[in-house]
N, C-alpha and C positions, 0 to 999 in steps of 0.2 A: 140334738141331745138336750134333755131337760136340765135347767140350771140347778147346780148343786148349792145347797145352803152352806154358808161359811161355817167351818168346823174349827173350834178352838182346840188346839193340841197342846196347850200349856206353854208356860214360860213366855207369854206374850206373842205366841205364834198361832196362825190359823191357816187352814187350807180353804181355797176357794177356786171357783171356775172363772176363767178369763178368756177374752178374745184377743188375738194378736193383731195389732194394727200396722206394725212395721218394725224394722230393726236396723241396727248399725253395729256390726261386729257381733259381740255376744250380748249386747244390750238390746232389749226389745221394749217397744211401747205396747202396753196391753190395756184393755178396758174391762173392768169388773164392776161389781156392785158398789165398791168404794170409790169408783171413778177411774180416770186414766192415770197410769203411772209407768215408770221405767222398771223393768225386771231383768235380772241377769239369768241367762240360761245355765242351769246347774250342770256340773261336769258329768253327772250320771244321766243327763238327758241327751242320749245319743242321736235321736231323730231331730234334725234341725227344724224348728218351727217356721212356718210360712205365714204370710198375711192371710187372715181369715180363719186360721186354726183355732180350735178350742183347746185350751191347755189347763193343766192343773198347776195352781200357783200356791206357794207357801209364802205367807206375808209375816214379817217380824217388825219390830220397832225400827230397825236400821235398814233393811233391804228386803226386796222381793225376789224370789227365785222361781223359775219355771222348772217344774219337776219332770213333766212328761207331756206329750201331745195326746189329747183324748180323742179328738175327732178332726178330720180334714174334709172340707167340702170337695166333692168331685173326686177325680182320680189324677191329681197333679203329680209332679215329680216328688220323690222322697229322697232325702240325703241323710246318711249316717256319718257322723264325724267322730273318728277315733284318733284323738291327738291331731297329728298333721296328715292323717290319711282320711279319705272320704270314700264312701260307697253311695252311689247315686242310682236310683231306679226310676226310669221314665219310659212309658209306652212299652213295657216288657223288656227293656234293655237295662243291663246292669253295668255301670261304669265304676272302675276302681281307680282312684287317684292317690298316688303315694310316691315318695322318693325312692322306695324299693319294695319289692314283693318277694317273700320267701315262703315256699310251701314245703312242708315236711310230712311225708306219708310213710308209715312204718311198713306197710305191706304193698298194697295195690292202689294205684291212682288211675282213673279212667276218665277220658274226655271224649264225648260223642257230640258231633255237630254236623249239620249239612254243609257248612263252609267254615273254614278256619283261616284267618288272616293274621299274620304276624309282621311287625315292622320294627326294626332296630338298627342302630348304627353298627353294633357288633353283636354277634350271636355265638355262643359256645355251648356245645353239648358234650358232656363227659359221661361215658357209660362203658361197662364191661362188654356188653353185647347189644347190638342194634339191628333190628329187623324192620324193614319197610316193605309193605305190600300195597300195590296200586295197579289199576288197570292201565293207566298211562301216567307218565311223569315227564315234566318239562322243566329244564333249568336254564335260566337266562343269566349270564354273568359276563362281565368284561374280562375277567381272568379267573380261571378255574384250576385249582391244584389238588391233586390226589397224592397223599403221602402214606406209604405203608410198606411193610416188609413183604407181604404176599398179597396179590390181587387175583381172585378167581372170578371168571365171568362164564356163565352157562346160559346161552341164548340159542334159540332156533335160527334166528337171522340177525345179522349185524350189518347195518348200513351206515357208511360214513360219507359226508360231503364236506370237504375242507378247502379253504382258499390256498393254504400251504401247510406242509407237514414236515417237521424236523424232529427226528428221534435219535437218541444216543443210548446205546446199550453198552455198558462198560464190561459186562461179562460175556455170556454166550446167549445168542438168540436162537431158540429152537422152535420150529413150527412143524406140526404133524397135521396133514390134511389129506382128504380123499382126492381132491383135485385142486389145482392152483392155476388161476388164469389172470394175467395182467394185460390190460388193454391200455396202451400208451399212445396218445395222439401224435406226439412229435418225436422225441428221442429218448433213448434209455442209455444211461452211462453207469457202468459198474467198475469200481476200482478196488483191487485187493492185492496184498503182498503175495498171496498164493490162492489159486482158485481151483476147485475140483467139482466137476459135474459128473454124476454117475447115474446111469439109467439101467434098469433091470432088463428091459426088452430091447427097445431101439430108441435112437435119438434122431431127430430131424431138424435140420437148419435150412430155412427157406428164405431166399431174398433175391432181389434183382441183381445185387452186387454184394459179394462177401469178401472181405479183406481179412486175411490171417497173417500175423507176423508184421 
């Protein structure tokens, strides 16, 4: 970029072009036609200057301020500072650093990505209706709880492999199926205050030894 001539904007102030040499906090060491000096980054200068940047400087009798970054050599990282929050772009990646993040959308919010990764100590989702569509889904959890008044499952095939299973039904458990087959390797124990088995056609009990009563 061609050097800008110092511009007098009145009241003992002038605009000029400078090069950033280094910084500490919001104070920067810059070099311009008037020599090297310390300049403070203006609050309105959201893009954080880096060493080697060409900046626009306003110089007064008391202090020099960096108003904006005019040019940056190469394609290095860029950081926007919004109070205590930062937005950093580097190699096509955008990183947001903040104590909290709130997004409010009046109608529709859309997120499209080849891969989404989320990590948090605690995650909560509150919605009136939730729909998830996926070719496959895998959940790894030390403990998984599902709480709801009614749970509907519609699947072509359901396969379970459990180390142990304990279930408690306080009301009535009702199952309707075309065929039901239990294959138990060792023993089957059923206990009830009263038991009724009813077959429409015929019933068969087969065993090397059958004890009744």
